N, C-alpha and C positions, 0 to 999 in steps of 0.2 A: 518636452522633457529631454534633458541633456543625456549624452551617452554615459557620462560619469555617474549620473544619478541612477540610471538603469543598472549599471554595473554594481553600484553599492546596494541597490535593492536586491539584486540576485545574490550577492554575497550574504546579505542578511537572511534571505530565504534559505540559502544553503546551510548556514550556521544553525538556523532554527529547525531544519528538517529532522534531526534526531528527536526533536520535541514531541513528534507524533507518537514516538515509542513510549510516551508517558503512560498510555493506557495499559501497557503490559507490565509496567514497573511494579505495581502492587503485587502481581502474581509472581514475577521473577524474583522479588525480594522477600516473598512470603516464607517465613520460617516456622510457622505454626500459629494457632490461634483460632478465633471464630471465623468460620467459612463465610458467614453472611456479612461480616465486617469487611472481608476481602472483596466481596461483590460490590458493596457500597463504595469502597475505595476506587474500584475500577470504573464504576458509573460516574463518580465524582471527577475522575481523571478525564473521562470522555467529554464531560460537560465543559471542563476547563479548556481542553485542547480545541474543541469545536468553537467555543466562545472566542478564543484567540484568533482562530481562522476567520471567523465572521468579521471581526474587527479589521484584520489585515486585508480581507477581500474588499471591504468597504473603502479602506484607505488607498489601496493600490489599484484595484480594478475600477473603483468608483461605481459600483453597482451593487444590487442586493444579492446576498448569498443564495437566496432562493432561486435566482435566475438559472443556476446550474441544473435545477430540476424541472425547468419549463422548456417546452418545445423540444423534448428529446425525441429523436427519430431512430427507428430501427429498420435495418435493411439486410439483404442477403450478404452484403459486403462485410458487415459486422460478424456474421456467422463465419465467414471465410477467415477473418482475422482471428476469431476464437479457435477455429480448427488449427490454423497455422501455429498459434501459440501453444496449443495442447501438444502438437507434434514436436515442437522445439523443446518444451519442458520435458516430455517423455524421453526424448533423445538425450538431453542433458542429465536427467536422473539416471538413465541406464548407464551413462558414462561414469557417473559418480559412484554408483553402487548403492545398495540399501542394506541396512542391518538385518541380521538373521534372528530368529526366535519367535516366540508367541506374540500375539497382538499386545498383551499386557507388557511384555518385556520390551517391545518396540516403543510403546508409549513411554515407558520409563526412560528408555534411551533418548527419545525425542524431547521429553519434557523435564526430565530429571526429578519427576514426582512419582512417589509410590502410592499416594492417595488417589483412588479412582476419580473422586469428585474433582480434584485439581487437574487431573489429566484431561477430563472432558471439558472442564472450564477453559483450559488452555486451548483446546480445539475450537471451542466457541469463539474465543477471542481471535484466534488465528484465521479462522474461516469466515467469520461474519463481521466482527467488530473492527478488526485491524484493516481489512479491505475498505470498509466505509471511510474510516478516518484517513487512511493513507491516500485514497483516491481524491478525497476532498482537498487534500493538501497538494499532492503532486500534479494531478490532472485538473483539479478544480482551480487551485490558486496559481501554481507555478506555470503550468501549461497555458492557462488562459492569459496570464500576464505577458508571457514571452510571445505568444501567438498574436496578441493584440498590439504589441510594440514592435514586432519584427515580422516573422513569417512562420509558416507551418513547419518547415524543415528545422529551423532553429529551435522552435518550441519542442519538437520531438526529441532533438538531440539533448538540449539542456535539461528538460524534465526527466528524461531517461537516465542521464548521467547523475543527476541529483538523487534520483531514486536508488540507483546502484550504490552511490557513495553513502547514502543514509543507512544502507543495510550492511555494508562492509567496506572498510578502508584498507584492510590488509589481506583479504582473501580474494584473489583475482577471479576464481571460479564463481563465487557468490556474486561479486560485483558484475561480472559479465552476464551471468544468468539473469539477474534482476534488470540490468540495463536493456537486454534484448527483449525480454518479456514486456518491459515498459514501453517499448516502441510499438508493439502490437496494440497495447492498451491505449496508447496515445493516438494511434490511428483511429481506433474506435471512438475515442473522445471527440476527435475532429469530425468523423463521419456522422455521429449521432447528435452532435451539437449540444451534448449534455453530459452528465456525470453518471447516469444510471447504468448505461452499457459498460463503462469502465469498471464500476463497482462489481457488477455481475461477473465480468471476465476475471477480475482479481479474485473473487470468491471461488470461481471454478479452478483457477490456477492453484490456490492454496489447498483446496479440497483434493485436487489431483495429486499434489505432493503427499498428503496424508494417505491417500488410497494406495499410492505406489509403495510407500514405506511400510504400510500395514499389510 
C-alpha cells in the first residue's frame, strides 16, 4: 500500500470521525414528542454507525470485526493505565471547575433537559453507549489500522489526535483533555490486544466526569 493511499484513508477516517456522534443526534435534537420513539431512533442510529464500521473494518483492516473481541488480555498494567487516567481526569476537572447547585440543577446544566427521563437517558448514552461506539471506531478501527501499517507510537498519536479533534475543533481544553485520555486508552488497547479494556476505561472516564460534576 502506497503512502499516499494510507494518507487518503486516514483523511477519510478523520472526516468520518464525527459520524460516531450520530447516536447522540436524536437526543440532542429532541424538541418534544414520544419518548419511546426517541429510544428507537437512538437504537437505529447505533445500528447504522456500527454497520458502517463493520464494513470499513472489513475493507481497511481486511479482517472480521469480531476479532476485536477475541483474545482480549487483562493485566496489572491496564489497571495502572486506568488509575493514571483517573488521576489526570480528576486534575483536569478540578482545574476546569464544576457548576454549583442541586443534582437536578447540575443535570439541567449538563444536558439542557428539564425532563428527568431525558436527563438519565443522556447519562446512559454518555456512560454506556457512546464509549462502546467511540472505542470501536477510534481504538478498534483507526488505532488498529495505523498500528498495522506503521507502529505503536504513530497509532497512539494519530488515534488520540483524531479522538480529540472529533470532540472539539475550537476548544483547546476539551481537545487536549480528550487527546491525553485517549493515549491511556490506546495503551490499554495495545496491552490487552482487544477492545474490551478500552471500552471499560472509557465508561469509567465518562462516569467519573458525571460523578465529579454531580
